[in-house]
N, C-alpha and C positions, 0 to 999 in steps of 0.2 A: 867253864862258866863259873862265876863266883856265887856265893850264897846270896840270898835276897838281903837287901839292906834292912838292918834292924832285926833280922831273924837270927836265932842261935846258930853258931858255927857247927860244923860237923862233929867236932870233938865234944861240944856241949850236949849233943843229942845222942852220945854213945856210939857214934860211927867212928870207924878208924880214921886216923889222921890222913888227910888227902882226899877224903870222901867229899863230894860236892853235891849241894842241893841244886837241882836244875829247875829252871822256870818251865812251866807248861809250854808245850810246843805251840799252842794256839796264840800265845801272846808274843812270840819271838819273831815272827816274820812280817810284822806290820811296820815297814820302814820306807822312807823315801830314798831316792838316789843320794840326795845331799841333805843332811840334817834329819830331824825326827818329825814324825807326824803327831797330831793330836788325835787320840782315839777315845771315843765315847762308848759306854756300855749301857744298854737298856735291858730291863727284865721283861720277859714276855710269857704269856700263858697261851697254850693252844690245845685244841682237841680235834680228833677225827674218829669216825667209826671204822676207818680202814686200817689204822696202825700208827705206831709212833713215828715212823718215817714220814708218813703223810702229815701228821700233826706238826712235825718240825718244819716241813716244807711250807705248810700253811702259815706258820709263824713268820718265816722269812718272807714269804710272798706278801703278807699283810704289812709287815714292817717296811718293805721296799716301796710301798705306796707313798710314804712320807720321808724315808731315810735313804740316802744315797751312799754308795761306797761300802756296802756291807761286806765284811771280810770273814767273820766267824760266827758260828752258832754253838754255844756251849750248853749241853744238857745238864741241868741241875737236879731235876727230879722227874720221875715218870710214874704215873699211876694209871689204873684202869677201872672202869665201872663195870661191874658184873651183875647180870640179871639172868635168873634161871640157869645158872651154871655156865653162862657164856659171856665173854667180853663184848660189851656193846659200845664202849667208847674208850678211846685211848687219850690220856691227858699228859701234858708235860709242861714243866716250867723250865725256862732257859734264859740265857743271856746272849744278846746279839751285840757284837762289836763292829764299829764302823769308823772310818776315817773322816774327820771333820775337815772340810775344805778350807784352804787359806783365804 
């Protein structure tokens, strides 16, 4: 796989010749059989008292009410609210990618 367009090449970053910058896996498998798809990305914030996994699922569930063809959820940041030495709420910011219909 080639370097990102516009990004410094491997040799400019101090990597050995032949080293390759790879695209993140989450962005590589959104393709149609023929041609390319249009993919949109939205930012979301979610929280849950049960955990980060539940917060992520809640973000996807809520987004799915208005967005179709969701393919990925990328976690950007995770935080927790602590009260009396216990985590009481798990929060996360993330990005949801989805295919736009033709």
